[in-house]
LUMSEPA-75786 format. One record per residue (C-alpha): residue number from 1; y, z, x. Coordinates in steps of 0.1 Angstrom, whole numbers. Example, Ala and Ser with C-alpha at 12.3 -4.5 7.8 and 13.67 -1.06 7.14 Angstrom:
residues 2
[1, [-45, 78, 123]] [2, [-11, 71, 137]] 
END
This chain:
residues 179
[1, [-1029, -414, -397]] [2, [-1014, -444, -411]] [3, [-1037, -474, -419]] [4, [-1027, -508, -430]] [5, [-1051, -535, -442]] [6, [-1078, -515, -420]] [7, [-1057, -512, -390]] [8, [-1039, -483, -373]] [9, [-1003, -484, -372]] [10, [-981, -485, -340]] [11, [-966, -452, -354]] [12, [-1001, -436, -360]] [13, [-1011, -444, -326]] [14, [-980, -431, -308]] [15, [-982, -398, -330]] [16, [-1019, -396, -318]] [17, [-1007, -403, -282]] [18, [-981, -377, -283]] [19, [-1005, -348, -297]] [20, [-1029, -355, -272]] [21, [-1008, -352, -241]] [22, [-991, -323, -258]] [23, [-1025, -308, -262]] [24, [-1035, -317, -225]] [25, [-1005, -302, -210]] [26, [-1011, -269, -228]] [27, [-1033, -250, -200]] [28, [-1032, -216, -190]] [29, [-1033, -204, -156]] [30, [-1014, -215, -126]] [31, [-1004, -251, -118]] [32, [-1025, -270, -88]] [33, [-1021, -255, -57]] [34, [-1006, -221, -68]] [35, [-1023, -190, -76]] [36, [-1013, -160, -96]] [37, [-1006, -125, -81]] [38, [-999, -96, -99]] [39, [-988, -64, -80]] [40, [-968, -35, -95]] [41, [-935, -51, -105]] [42, [-943, -84, -91]] [43, [-960, -113, -111]] [44, [-958, -142, -84]] [45, [-972, -177, -79]] [46, [-982, -181, -41]] [47, [-993, -214, -28]] [48, [-1032, -215, -31]] [49, [-1033, -219, 12]] [50, [-1024, -183, 14]] [51, [-1055, -160, 11]] [52, [-1057, -121, 9]] [53, [-1064, -105, 41]] [54, [-1070, -68, 51]] [55, [-1044, -50, 70]] [56, [-1017, -42, 45]] [57, [-1001, -10, 56]] [58, [-980, 10, 33]] [59, [-952, 5, 16]] [60, [-973, -29, 13]] [61, [-1000, -31, -14]] [62, [-1015, -66, -6]] [63, [-1013, -90, 22]] [64, [-1015, -129, 23]] [65, [-1020, -151, 52]] [66, [-1023, -189, 60]] [67, [-1041, -207, 83]] [68, [-1009, -213, 104]] [69, [-1007, -172, 104]] [70, [-976, -171, 80]] [71, [-980, -138, 61]] [72, [-967, -128, 26]] [73, [-968, -90, 20]] [74, [-964, -75, -15]] [75, [-948, -38, -20]] [76, [-951, -41, -59]] [77, [-935, -5, -62]] [78, [-910, 0, -31]] [79, [-890, 28, -40]] [80, [-868, 45, -68]] [81, [-835, 32, -54]] [82, [-808, 22, -79]] [83, [-804, -11, -64]] [84, [-818, -38, -44]] [85, [-795, -33, -14]] [86, [-803, 4, -9]] [87, [-841, -6, -9]] [88, [-835, -31, 18]] [89, [-818, -2, 40]] [90, [-853, 11, 39]] [91, [-866, -19, 57]] [92, [-838, -26, 78]] [93, [-835, 5, 95]] [94, [-871, 10, 103]] [95, [-873, -29, 116]] [96, [-843, -22, 139]] [97, [-865, 6, 154]] [98, [-899, -9, 155]] [99, [-896, -48, 157]] [100, [-885, -60, 192]] [101, [-857, -83, 193]] [102, [-848, -77, 156]] [103, [-816, -98, 147]] [104, [-806, -99, 108]] [105, [-796, -136, 99]] [106, [-784, -139, 65]] [107, [-781, -116, 35]] [108, [-778, -133, 2]] [109, [-778, -119, -35]] [110, [-803, -139, -52]] [111, [-817, -142, -90]] [112, [-852, -130, -97]] [113, [-864, -136, -132]] [114, [-860, -104, -152]] [115, [-848, -81, -124]] [116, [-817, -63, -126]] [117, [-806, -74, -92]] [118, [-823, -88, -60]] [119, [-814, -98, -25]] [120, [-830, -120, 2]] [121, [-826, -111, 40]] [122, [-836, -134, 68]] [123, [-839, -122, 102]] [124, [-860, -131, 137]] [125, [-879, -109, 161]] [126, [-901, -111, 194]] [127, [-939, -106, 190]] [128, [-956, -110, 223]] [129, [-929, -130, 239]] [130, [-928, -154, 208]] [131, [-900, -159, 184]] [132, [-908, -151, 150]] [133, [-891, -157, 117]] [134, [-888, -131, 87]] [135, [-876, -126, 54]] [136, [-874, -99, 28]] [137, [-871, -103, -8]] [138, [-861, -70, -31]] [139, [-856, -69, -65]] [140, [-847, -39, -87]] [141, [-847, -29, -124]] [142, [-820, -5, -141]] [143, [-819, 20, -161]] [144, [-852, 32, -147]] [145, [-846, 28, -111]] [146, [-875, 11, -94]] [147, [-876, -15, -68]] [148, [-904, -41, -54]] [149, [-905, -60, -22]] [150, [-919, -91, -5]] [151, [-922, -96, 32]] [152, [-924, -130, 48]] [153, [-932, -135, 86]] [154, [-944, -162, 109]] [155, [-936, -184, 138]] [156, [-935, -213, 114]] [157, [-922, -195, 83]] [158, [-898, -219, 64]] [159, [-868, -209, 41]] [160, [-883, -236, 17]] [161, [-917, -213, 12]] [162, [-895, -183, 7]] [163, [-873, -200, -21]] [164, [-904, -215, -35]] [165, [-919, -182, -42]] [166, [-887, -167, -51]] [167, [-880, -190, -75]] [168, [-912, -187, -93]] [169, [-911, -150, -93]] [170, [-908, -127, -120]] [171, [-901, -90, -120]] [172, [-921, -66, -147]] [173, [-899, -38, -159]] [174, [-915, -5, -164]] [175, [-898, 24, -186]] [176, [-896, 58, -172]] [177, [-912, 45, -139]] [178, [-943, 43, -158]] [179, [-966, 12, -147]] 
END
């Protein structure tokens, strides 16, 4: 601190204010309204409105739902494919056979932090006569082939939710397939 004639100077007060704001801004944990979820390759930030629920069936390790019934399922280790498009085919074929009215909409190459490559596919299907929206996000690592996948679904699923989760996701790489 700089004191002149027993008074703190403006420079000293500004330095104290900046130091305090930096220290207050240094918090651990997720931002307000978000929760940390780590499963296999995925390190995710999911909206805190999603709660873990039962009902995850292989290949999905965890399932999260919100009050509106939108679901996010997480496969931390999905396959040993050499890229995300090959792994996407493992989701697409069963969906063609098991989801009524399954119709792929758009498939895009996207970026996932630390992943070798990643792909997002949006689609629609029918459940009990109601049109539902879905999206998959698949990411991979190289040179030790391994993939991870996310599944989003619900009548009210928004592209914004999928993008928010994707933009905050990190892919954790494992050597030689080790976890």
